[in-house]
C-alpha positions as CSV (number, residue, x, y, z in Angstrom):
1,X,0.0,0.0,0.0
2,X,1.4,3.4,-0.9
3,X,2.7,5.5,2.0
4,X,1.3,8.9,2.8
5,X,3.5,11.9,3.9
6,X,1.9,15.2,4.9
7,X,3.5,18.6,4.6
8,X,2.2,21.1,7.1
9,X,3.3,24.6,6.0
10,X,3.9,23.3,2.4
11,X,4.2,26.9,1.1
12,X,7.8,27.0,2.4
13,X,9.1,26.5,-1.2
14,X,12.7,25.7,-0.6
15,X,12.1,23.1,2.0
16,X,9.1,21.5,0.3
17,X,10.6,21.2,-3.1
18,X,13.9,19.8,-1.7
19,X,12.1,17.3,0.6
20,X,9.7,16.1,-2.1
21,X,12.6,15.5,-4.4
22,X,14.5,13.6,-1.7
23,X,11.6,11.5,-0.7
24,X,10.8,10.4,-4.2
25,X,14.4,9.1,-4.8
26,X,13.6,6.2,-2.4
27,X,11.9,3.3,-4.2
28,X,9.7,2.7,-1.2
29,X,8.1,6.2,-1.7
30,X,8.1,6.5,-5.5
31,X,4.3,5.8,-5.5
32,X,3.6,7.7,-2.2
33,X,0.8,10.2,-1.7
34,X,2.4,13.6,-0.8
35,X,-0.3,15.7,0.9
36,X,0.5,19.4,0.8
37,X,-1.2,21.7,3.3
38,X,-0.9,25.4,3.8
39,X,-3.3,28.2,5.0
40,X,-2.1,30.5,2.1
41,X,-4.0,29.3,-1.0
42,X,-1.8,31.2,-3.4
43,X,1.4,29.7,-2.1
44,X,-0.2,26.3,-1.9
45,X,-1.2,26.5,-5.6
46,X,2.3,27.3,-6.6
47,X,3.9,24.5,-4.5
48,X,1.4,22.0,-5.9
49,X,2.5,22.9,-9.4
50,X,6.2,22.7,-8.4
51,X,5.8,19.2,-6.8
52,X,3.8,17.9,-9.8
53,X,6.7,19.1,-12.0
54,X,9.1,17.1,-9.9
55,X,6.9,14.0,-10.2
56,X,6.6,14.4,-13.9
57,X,10.4,15.0,-14.4
58,X,11.2,11.8,-12.5
59,X,8.3,9.8,-14.1
60,X,7.2,8.8,-10.6
61,X,3.9,7.1,-9.9
62,X,3.4,9.4,-6.9
63,X,0.3,11.3,-6.1
64,X,0.3,15.0,-5.2
65,X,-2.7,16.4,-3.3
66,X,-3.2,19.9,-1.8
67,X,-5.6,21.3,0.7
68,X,-6.1,24.0,3.3
69,X,-7.7,21.5,5.6
70,X,-5.1,20.2,8.0
71,X,-7.2,17.2,9.1
72,X,-7.6,16.0,5.5
73,X,-3.8,16.3,4.9
74,X,-3.0,14.3,8.1
75,X,-5.6,11.6,7.8
76,X,-3.8,8.3,7.7
77,X,-0.3,9.8,7.2
78,X,2.7,7.7,7.9
79,X,5.0,10.7,8.1
80,X,4.5,14.4,8.8
81,X,6.8,17.3,8.0
82,X,6.2,20.7,9.7
83,X,7.6,23.9,8.1
84,X,5.4,26.7,9.3
85,X,5.8,30.4,10.1
86,X,3.3,31.7,12.7
87,X,2.4,35.3,12.2
88,X,4.4,36.0,9.0
89,X,7.3,38.4,8.4
90,X,5.3,41.6,9.3
91,X,5.0,40.2,12.8
92,X,8.4,38.7,13.0
93,X,10.1,42.0,12.1
94,X,9.1,43.4,15.5
95,X,11.1,40.6,17.2
96,X,14.2,42.1,15.7
97,X,13.4,45.8,15.3
98,X,12.4,46.4,19.0
99,X,15.6,44.8,20.5
100,X,17.7,46.7,17.9
101,X,16.1,49.9,19.1
102,X,17.4,49.0,22.6
103,X,20.9,48.2,21.4
104,X,20.5,44.4,21.2
105,X,21.9,43.8,17.8
106,X,20.3,40.8,16.2
107,X,21.4,39.0,13.0
108,X,18.9,36.1,12.5
109,X,16.7,36.0,15.5
110,X,14.8,32.8,14.9
111,X,16.3,30.5,17.5
112,X,16.8,32.1,21.0
113,X,17.3,35.5,22.6
114,X,14.4,38.0,22.8
115,X,13.4,37.5,19.1
116,X,13.6,33.7,19.2
117,X,11.6,33.6,22.5
118,X,8.7,35.7,21.1
119,X,8.7,33.7,17.9
120,X,8.4,30.6,20.2
121,X,5.5,32.2,22.2
122,X,3.6,32.8,19.0
123,X,4.4,29.4,17.5
124,X,4.0,27.0,20.3
125,X,0.1,27.2,20.5
126,X,0.0,26.5,16.8
127,X,2.3,23.6,17.0
128,X,0.3,22.1,19.8
129,X,-2.9,22.4,17.7
130,X,-1.1,20.6,14.9
131,X,0.0,17.9,17.3
132,X,-3.6,17.4,18.6
133,X,-4.7,16.8,15.1
134,X,-1.8,14.3,14.6
135,X,-2.9,12.5,17.7
136,X,-6.4,12.4,16.3
137,X,-5.8,11.5,12.6
138,X,-2.4,9.8,12.4
139,X,-1.2,8.9,16.0
140,X,1.5,6.6,14.9
141,X,3.1,8.9,12.3
142,X,6.8,9.9,12.5
143,X,6.8,13.7,12.8
144,X,9.8,15.7,11.8
145,X,9.9,19.4,12.6
146,X,12.0,22.0,10.6
147,X,10.4,25.1,12.1
148,X,12.4,27.4,14.3
149,X,13.0,28.1,17.2
150,X,13.7,24.3,17.0
151,X,14.6,23.6,20.6
152,X,11.7,25.4,22.2
153,X,9.1,24.1,19.8
154,X,10.3,20.5,20.2
155,X,10.5,20.9,24.0
156,X,6.8,22.0,24.1
157,X,5.6,19.3,21.8
158,X,7.4,16.5,23.5
159,X,6.2,17.7,26.9
160,X,2.6,18.5,26.2
161,X,1.7,15.8,23.6
162,X,2.2,12.2,22.8
163,X,3.3,12.8,19.2
164,X,6.4,10.9,18.0
165,X,8.3,14.1,17.0
166,X,11.9,15.1,16.6
167,X,13.4,18.2,15.1
168,X,15.9,18.4,12.3
169,X,18.5,21.0,11.4
170,X,20.9,20.7,8.5
171,X,23.7,22.5,10.3
172,X,25.2,19.3,11.7
173,X,25.9,17.6,8.4
174,X,26.6,21.0,6.7
175,X,29.3,21.9,9.2
176,X,30.8,18.4,9.1
177,X,31.1,18.7,5.3
178,X,32.6,22.2,5.6
179,X,35.3,20.9,8.0
180,X,36.1,18.0,5.7
181,X,36.5,20.4,2.9
182,X,38.9,22.5,4.9
183,X,41.2,19.6,5.6
184,X,40.8,17.9,2.3
185,X,39.1,14.8,3.7
186,X,36.5,12.9,1.6
187,X,33.3,13.0,3.5
188,X,32.9,9.2,3.3
189,X,36.1,8.8,5.4
190,X,34.9,11.2,8.2
191,X,33.1,10.1,11.4
192,X,32.0,12.4,14.2
193,X,30.1,12.6,17.5
194,X,28.1,15.8,17.8
195,X,26.0,16.8,20.8
196,X,24.7,19.9,22.6
197,X,21.6,22.1,21.8
198,X,20.2,23.1,18.5
199,X,22.4,25.5,16.6
200,X,25.0,25.2,19.3
201,X,26.0,21.5,19.3
202,X,29.6,20.6,19.4
203,X,31.8,18.0,17.5
204,X,33.0,16.2,20.6
205,X,34.9,13.9,18.2
206,X,35.8,14.6,14.5
207,X,37.9,11.8,12.9
208,X,39.3,11.1,9.5
209,X,39.9,7.4,8.9
210,X,39.6,6.8,12.6
211,X,42.2,9.4,13.6
212,X,41.5,12.7,15.5
213,X,41.3,15.4,12.8
214,X,41.1,18.3,15.2
215,X,44.9,19.1,14.8
216,X,44.3,19.4,11.0
217,X,41.3,21.7,11.6
218,X,43.2,23.8,14.0
219,X,46.1,24.2,11.6
220,X,43.7,25.2,8.8
221,X,42.0,27.8,10.9
222,X,45.2,29.3,12.2
223,X,47.3,29.2,9.0
224,X,44.8,29.8,6.2
225,X,43.4,33.3,6.3
226,X,40.6,32.6,3.8
227,X,39.4,29.7,6.0
228,X,39.5,31.9,9.1
229,X,37.5,34.6,7.4
230,X,34.9,32.1,6.1
231,X,33.6,31.6,9.7
232,X,35.2,34.2,12.0
233,X,32.9,33.8,14.9
234,X,32.9,30.1,14.9
235,X,36.6,30.0,14.4
236,X,37.2,32.3,17.4
237,X,34.9,30.0,19.5
238,X,36.9,27.0,18.4
239,X,40.3,28.7,19.1
240,X,39.2,29.6,22.7
241,X,36.8,26.7,23.6
242,X,38.6,23.8,21.9
243,X,35.6,22.3,20.0
244,X,33.8,23.3,16.8
245,X,30.2,24.4,17.0
246,X,27.4,23.7,14.5
247,X,25.5,26.4,12.7
248,X,26.9,29.5,11.0
249,X,28.8,32.4,12.5
250,X,25.8,34.8,11.9
251,X,23.6,32.6,14.2
252,X,26.2,31.8,16.8
253,X,27.2,35.5,17.2
254,X,23.8,36.0,18.9
255,X,24.0,33.1,21.3
256,X,26.7,34.4,23.6
257,X,28.0,37.6,25.1
258,X,31.3,37.9,23.2
259,X,30.7,39.3,19.7
260,X,27.7,41.6,19.3
261,X,27.6,43.8,22.5
262,X,29.6,46.7,20.9
263,X,29.7,48.1,17.3
264,X,33.4,47.7,17.1
265,X,33.1,44.0,17.9
266,X,30.4,43.5,15.3
267,X,32.7,45.2,12.8
268,X,35.7,43.1,13.8
269,X,34.1,39.6,14.0
270,X,30.7,39.7,12.3
271,X,31.2,40.7,8.7
272,X,32.3,37.4,7.4
273,X,31.1,35.5,4.3
274,X,28.4,32.9,3.9
275,X,24.7,33.1,3.5
276,X,24.1,34.9,6.8
277,X,27.0,37.2,7.7
278,X,26.6,38.8,11.1
279,X,25.6,42.2,9.9
280,X,22.7,43.9,11.5
281,X,19.2,42.3,11.1
282,X,20.5,40.4,8.0
283,X,17.7,37.7,7.9
284,X,15.0,40.3,8.4
285,X,16.2,42.1,5.3
286,X,16.3,38.9,3.3
287,X,12.7,38.0,4.4
288,X,11.4,41.4,3.5
289,X,13.0,41.3,0.1
290,X,11.5,37.8,-0.5
291,X,8.0,39.2,0.3
292,X,8.3,41.2,-3.0
293,X,10.0,38.6,-5.2
294,X,8.9,35.1,-4.2
295,X,6.3,34.9,-7.0
296,X,8.9,35.9,-9.6
297,X,11.4,33.3,-8.2
298,X,8.9,30.4,-8.1
299,X,7.6,31.3,-11.6
300,X,11.2,31.3,-12.9
301,X,11.8,27.8,-11.4
302,X,8.5,26.5,-12.8
303,X,9.5,27.7,-16.3
304,X,12.9,26.0,-16.3
305,X,13.0,22.9,-18.5
306,X,15.5,21.0,-16.4
307,X,14.7,19.7,-12.9
308,X,17.5,18.5,-10.6
309,X,16.3,15.2,-9.2
310,X,19.5,14.4,-7.3
311,X,19.0,13.6,-3.6
312,X,20.1,16.3,-1.2
313,X,21.6,16.1,2.3
314,X,18.6,16.7,4.4
315,X,17.9,13.9,6.9
316,X,14.1,13.7,6.6
317,X,13.8,11.2,3.6
318,X,16.4,8.9,5.1
319,X,14.5,8.8,8.4
320,X,11.2,8.1,6.8
321,X,12.8,5.4,4.7
322,X,14.3,3.8,7.9
323,X,11.1,3.9,9.8
324,X,8.4,3.0,7.2
325,X,10.3,2.5,3.9
326,X,12.8,-0.2,3.2
327,X,14.1,-0.2,6.8
328,X,17.7,0.8,6.2
329,X,18.9,2.1,9.5
330,X,20.0,5.7,9.6
331,X,21.8,7.7,12.2
332,X,21.3,11.4,12.5
333,X,21.3,14.3,15.0
334,X,17.8,15.0,16.3
335,X,16.2,17.3,18.9
336,X,14.9,15.3,21.8
337,X,14.1,15.6,25.5
338,X,17.2,15.3,27.7
339,X,16.2,12.2,29.7
340,X,19.6,11.2,30.9
341,X,21.3,11.8,27.5
342,X,23.6,14.7,28.4
343,X,24.4,14.6,32.2
344,X,25.4,18.2,32.7
345,X,22.5,19.9,30.9
346,X,19.1,20.5,32.5
347,X,17.1,17.3,32.7
348,X,14.1,17.4,30.3
349,X,15.5,20.3,28.2
350,X,15.8,19.9,24.4
351,X,19.1,18.6,23.3
352,X,20.5,17.8,19.8
353,X,22.1,14.4,19.9
354,X,22.7,11.3,17.8
355,X,19.5,9.3,17.1
356,X,19.1,6.0,15.2
357,X,16.1,5.5,13.0
358,X,14.9,2.0,12.1
359,X,11.7,0.0,11.8
360,X,11.7,0.0,15.6
361,X,11.4,3.7,15.6
362,X,13.7,6.4,16.9
363,X,16.3,5.5,19.5
364,X,18.5,8.1,21.2
365,X,22.2,7.5,21.9
366,X,23.4,8.4,25.3
367,X,26.3,11.0,25.2
368,X,27.3,11.5,28.9
369,X,28.8,14.8,30.0
370,X,30.0,17.7,27.8
371,X,33.3,19.4,28.6
372,X,32.4,22.0,31.2
373,X,33.3,25.1,29.1
374,X,30.7,23.9,26.5
375,X,28.1,22.9,29.1
376,X,28.3,26.3,30.7
377,X,27.2,28.0,27.5
378,X,24.7,25.4,26.5
379,X,23.3,25.2,30.0
380,X,22.6,29.0,30.2
381,X,20.8,29.0,26.8
382,X,18.9,25.8,27.7
383,X,17.7,27.3,31.0
384,X,16.4,30.4,29.1
385,X,14.6,28.1,26.7
386,X,13.1,26.1,29.6
387,X,11.7,29.3,31.1
388,X,10.3,30.4,27.7
389,X,8.6,27.1,27.1
390,X,7.1,27.1,30.6
391,X,5.8,30.6,30.0
392,X,4.2,29.5,26.7
393,X,2.5,26.5,28.3
394,X,1.3,28.2,31.4
395,X,0.7,31.8,30.3
396,X,3.0,33.1,33.0
397,X,4.5,36.3,31.6
398,X,7.1,36.5,34.4
399,X,8.9,33.6,33.0
400,X,9.3,35.4,29.7
401,X,11.1,38.3,31.6
402,X,13.3,35.8,33.5
403,X,14.3,34.1,30.2
404,X,15.3,37.3,28.6
405,X,17.0,38.7,31.7
406,X,19.4,35.8,31.5
407,X,19.9,35.7,27.7
408,X,23.7,36.1,27.2
409,X,23.6,38.8,24.5
410,X,20.8,40.8,26.0
411,X,22.3,40.8,29.5
412,X,25.6,41.9,28.1
413,X,24.0,45.0,26.7
414,X,21.1,46.0,28.9
415,X,20.3,46.4,32.6
416,X,17.4,44.5,34.2
417,X,15.1,47.6,34.1
418,X,16.0,48.2,30.4
419,X,15.3,44.6,29.5
420,X,11.9,44.8,31.2
421,X,11.0,47.9,29.3
422,X,12.1,46.2,26.0
423,X,10.0,43.1,26.8
424,X,7.0,45.2,27.7
425,X,7.2,46.7,24.2
426,X,7.5,43.3,22.6
427,X,4.5,42.0,24.5
428,X,2.5,45.0,23.3
429,X,3.3,44.4,19.6
430,X,2.5,40.7,20.0
431,X,-0.7,41.1,22.0
432,X,-3.0,39.7,19.3
433,X,-0.8,36.6,18.8
434,X,-0.4,35.5,22.4
435,X,-3.7,34.0,23.4
436,X,-2.2,32.1,26.3
437,X,-1.3,35.3,28.2
438,X,-3.7,37.6,30.0
439,X,-2.2,40.9,28.7
């Protein structure tokens, strides 16, 4: 019987096109039903056309369906992919612009800190509604979340629902490939152990043909100026903390107190290369530009004759194939509850650790303790996330203030009274999107 995979938030063009292409490369899913769901009918119509083009190009017997009815998309699904944005860019912009007005200079703002926390507060109620529908219409489905803020959303879903959900981020495999390129290692000869929290996990081991490759990475960073400039923030963190961190310099510059608290430091460390250099409000500018050109971009893609059908490096299709495809086991880094997995991070918080997918489901691999210099940074961020999730689930606004008081970047820039004033302003702008709070 053909498998069914539901896409919730299918209007996220980049993710949906890439994931559909990947899924269809597995023989077990060549005849699958791919159910696309989005609340934006215009975007849904475009992505339906795009997915049907992929099916036609690959001559797959798959079926593409689309609907604005979430229950219809989820009914009987074997797998669910979530790629939503609650509130849209015109709401998200305040998460960045208000802190910027107070001197908290944000680059991406979708993961943690004041901007990530308010994004979580808006998104958690929506994610829980989705999970309630999954419990009702496809309770045994494997659910993979790509929506940020990853850790806080997964923490809320894994605490408040029974859904079999984990969160995925491509930074783990992407960074592993980058490091391999830097030292000239074929990726098939590289192994690693990576653990921590989302966007701030660490390569506790990185080996080339079984030998520690960190000396080669250190030499590349210290002696090759172009490599150093490629990821200045992360390379500085590596030089001083001893381990390499996942996710780009633009993201990681916001998750600590070292790089963005003064304009001169931003100028020195945060103007690197890559898709998200650490310049001011970079991703907001990208999002606002896309608001005006997304139709043009998707039309251009639809009008291309050639379609690249090669499988990408996202984990989702491999996980689905392991769990309800041909059963080939697959190890990946997923976001799960810390139930004794990392000893020196808060119990129950969301951690990003190795997970094995198979016909038996998803099995987490125990890591033990992180080096203390890594646990100190992870632990502070994880505690802020814990407070924010508790606030979202209970409607207690005090915990939002507590979370942002302790945020590393915010606390490096502002006093407690200034932070409270900033959070008051953010609550006011988000009033209509926070039904769980009595504001």
